[in-house]
C-alpha positions in Angstrom: -76.8 -208.5 -100.0 -75.6 -210.0 -96.8 -73.7 -207.3 -94.7 -75.8 -205.7 -92.0 -75.5 -204.2 -88.6 -73.5 -206.3 -86.1 -75.5 -209.2 -84.7 -76.9 -211.4 -87.5 -74.2 -213.0 -89.6 -76.3 -215.9 -90.8 -79.6 -214.4 -92.0 -78.6 -214.8 -95.7 -76.8 -218.0 -95.2 -79.3 -220.2 -97.1 -79.2 -217.8 -100.1 -75.4 -217.9 -100.1 -75.6 -221.7 -100.3 -77.8 -221.5 -103.3 -81.2 -222.3 -101.7 -84.3 -220.6 -103.1 -85.1 -217.8 -100.6 -87.3 -214.8 -100.1 -87.3 -211.7 -98.0 -90.4 -211.4 -95.8 -91.0 -207.8 -94.5 -92.8 -206.9 -91.3 -95.5 -205.1 -93.4 -96.3 -208.4 -95.2 -94.5 -207.8 -98.5 -92.5 -210.7 -99.8 -89.7 -210.4 -102.4 -87.6 -213.2 -103.9 -83.9 -213.0 -103.3 -81.9 -213.2 -106.6 -79.6 -216.1 -105.5 -78.5 -217.1 -109.0 -77.5 -213.6 -109.8 -75.5 -213.2 -106.6 -73.7 -216.6 -107.1 -73.1 -216.2 -110.8 -70.8 -214.0 -112.9 -71.5 -210.3 -113.3 -73.9 -209.9 -116.3 -76.5 -207.7 -117.9 -77.4 -204.6 -116.0 -74.5 -205.2 -113.5 -72.3 -203.6 -116.2 -73.9 -200.2 -115.6 -72.5 -200.2 -112.1 -69.2 -201.7 -113.2 -68.8 -199.1 -115.9 -68.9 -196.3 -113.4 -66.0 -197.8 -111.3 -62.8 -196.3 -112.6 -60.7 -196.6 -109.4 -60.4 -198.5 -106.2 -63.9 -199.7 -105.1 -65.2 -201.0 -101.9 -68.3 -203.2 -102.1 -70.5 -203.1 -98.9 -72.5 -206.3 -98.5 -70.4 -208.0 -101.3 -71.9 -211.5 -100.9 -70.0 -214.0 -103.1 -68.1 -211.2 -104.9 -69.2 -211.3 -108.5 -68.9 -207.5 -108.9 -65.4 -207.5 -107.4 -64.3 -210.4 -109.7 -65.5 -208.5 -112.7 -63.7 -205.3 -111.6 -60.5 -207.2 -111.1 -60.8 -208.6 -114.6 -60.9 -204.9 -115.8 -57.8 -204.0 -113.7 -59.8 -202.2 -111.0 -58.8 -203.0 -107.4 -61.5 -203.7 -104.9 -62.4 -204.9 -101.5 -65.5 -206.6 -100.3 -67.1 -206.2 -96.9 -69.5 -208.7 -95.4 -70.6 -210.2 -92.1 -71.2 -213.7 -93.4 -68.2 -216.0 -93.3 -69.6 -218.0 -96.2 -69.6 -214.8 -98.3 -65.9 -214.2 -97.5 -65.0 -217.8 -98.3 -66.7 -217.5 -101.7 -65.0 -214.2 -102.4 -61.6 -215.8 -101.7 -62.5 -218.7 -103.9 -63.0 -216.2 -106.7 -59.6 -214.7 -105.9 -60.9 -211.3 -104.7 -60.1 -209.6 -101.4 -62.8 -209.3 -98.7 -63.0 -208.7 -95.0 -65.4 -210.0 -92.4 -66.7 -206.8 -90.8 -69.7 -204.7 -90.0 -70.0 -201.9 -92.6 -70.3 -199.4 -89.7 -67.0 -200.6 -88.1 -63.6 -199.2 -89.0 -62.7 -200.4 -92.5 -59.5 -200.3 -94.5 -58.8 -197.2 -96.6 -61.3 -194.9 -94.9 -61.6 -191.7 -96.9 -59.6 -193.0 -99.9 -62.0 -195.1 -102.0 -62.9 -193.9 -105.5 -66.3 -195.7 -105.3 -68.6 -197.4 -102.8 -70.9 -200.1 -104.1 -74.3 -200.8 -102.5 -75.8 -203.3 -105.0 -78.4 -206.0 -104.7 -80.7 -204.2 -102.3 -77.8 -203.3 -99.9 -79.2 -199.8 -99.4 -81.4 -201.6 -96.9 -78.6 -202.5 -94.6 -79.3 -201.6 -91.0 -82.8 -200.2 -91.8 -81.6 -196.6 -92.1 -80.6 -195.6 -95.6 -79.5 -192.1 -94.5 -77.1 -193.5 -91.9 -75.8 -196.0 -94.5 -75.3 -193.3 -97.2 -73.5 -191.1 -94.7 -71.2 -194.0 -93.8 -70.6 -194.6 -97.5 -69.7 -191.0 -98.1 -67.2 -191.1 -95.3 -65.4 -194.0 -97.0 -64.9 -191.9 -100.2 -62.0 -189.9 -101.5 -63.1 -186.2 -102.2 -63.9 -186.9 -105.8 -65.5 -190.3 -105.3 -69.0 -191.6 -105.8 -71.5 -194.0 -104.2 -73.2 -196.4 -106.6 -76.5 -197.6 -105.2 -79.2 -200.1 -106.4 -82.7 -198.9 -105.7 -85.8 -201.0 -105.2 -87.6 -201.4 -108.6 -90.9 -202.1 -106.9 -91.0 -199.9 -103.8 -92.2 -196.5 -104.9 -90.9 -194.5 -101.9 -89.2 -195.5 -98.7 -90.0 -198.4 -96.4 -88.2 -199.2 -93.1 -88.9 -202.0 -90.7 -87.9 -205.5 -89.9 -87.4 -208.4 -92.3 -86.7 -212.1 -92.2 -85.1 -214.5 -94.8 -87.3 -217.5 -95.5 -86.4 -220.7 -97.3 -88.1 -224.1 -97.6 -85.9 -225.2 -94.6 -86.2 -222.3 -92.2 -87.3 -218.8 -91.4 -84.5 -216.6 -90.0 -84.8 -214.2 -87.1 -85.8 -210.6 -87.8 -83.3 -207.8 -88.6 -83.7 -204.1 -89.5 -84.0 -203.5 -93.2 -85.2 -200.9 -95.6 -86.2 -200.5 -99.2 -86.0 -197.2 -101.2 -87.2 -196.4 -104.6 -86.1 -193.7 -107.0 -88.6 -191.2 -105.7 -87.1 -191.4 -102.2 -83.5 -191.1 -103.3 -83.0 -187.3 -103.7 -84.2 -186.7 -100.1 -82.2 -189.6 -98.7 -79.1 -188.5 -100.5 -79.4 -184.9 -99.5 -79.7 -185.8 -95.8 -76.3 -187.6 -96.2 -74.7 -184.7 -98.0 -74.9 -186.3 -101.4 -76.7 -185.6 -104.7 -77.6 -187.6 -107.8 -75.2 -187.4 -110.7 -76.6 -190.2 -112.9 -79.7 -192.4 -112.7 -80.4 -195.6 -114.6 -83.9 -197.0 -115.0 -84.2 -200.4 -116.6 -85.5 -203.7 -115.1 -83.3 -202.7 -112.2 -82.7 -199.1 -110.9 -79.3 -197.6 -110.1 -77.9 -194.2 -109.2 -74.5 -192.6 -108.8 -74.2 -190.2 -106.0 -71.5 -187.6 -105.3 -70.9 -185.0 -102.6 -73.1 -181.9 -102.8 
């Protein structure tokens, strides 16, 4: 959950280092960041996402790379993308490939990926889910899918500014968004995608394919 539009490569730094952190939205909402989950091994509901990945997968906002590591163990090739150097270092410590890049910049394998992952709230990257889904769709091979994690608390769509706050510091604001399941059909359609599968548990996921 650390890749975003070019400019802020350190906002999620405290979380990547294991500090307890929270996301503070400009509307006053506060949500804890799931630091232990990011830094641990893939587990629990992560496996719904992983089970959909049957070919080369690119993980946008890969963080420490737990999902890529789990895919590699299954024999599925992958690539992480993140703007935080600490995230890339941790990916490489896990033995998975990752590049330091903006998700909207040119990326390896454009138009050839079987799956694009947007987990751990990364549908919020850049504050414009439609633009991000459109970008994800352009990374896919014709039969590919976008796997997104939705906000389990946000009922619709929120877009604005957010900061990352820890006991040590409050980061500078950056554009962010949160989308719930009710907002997804409209967002997906605007990006030329449609829902193929939806998962509703403690977390919320969807698989999107071209219309």
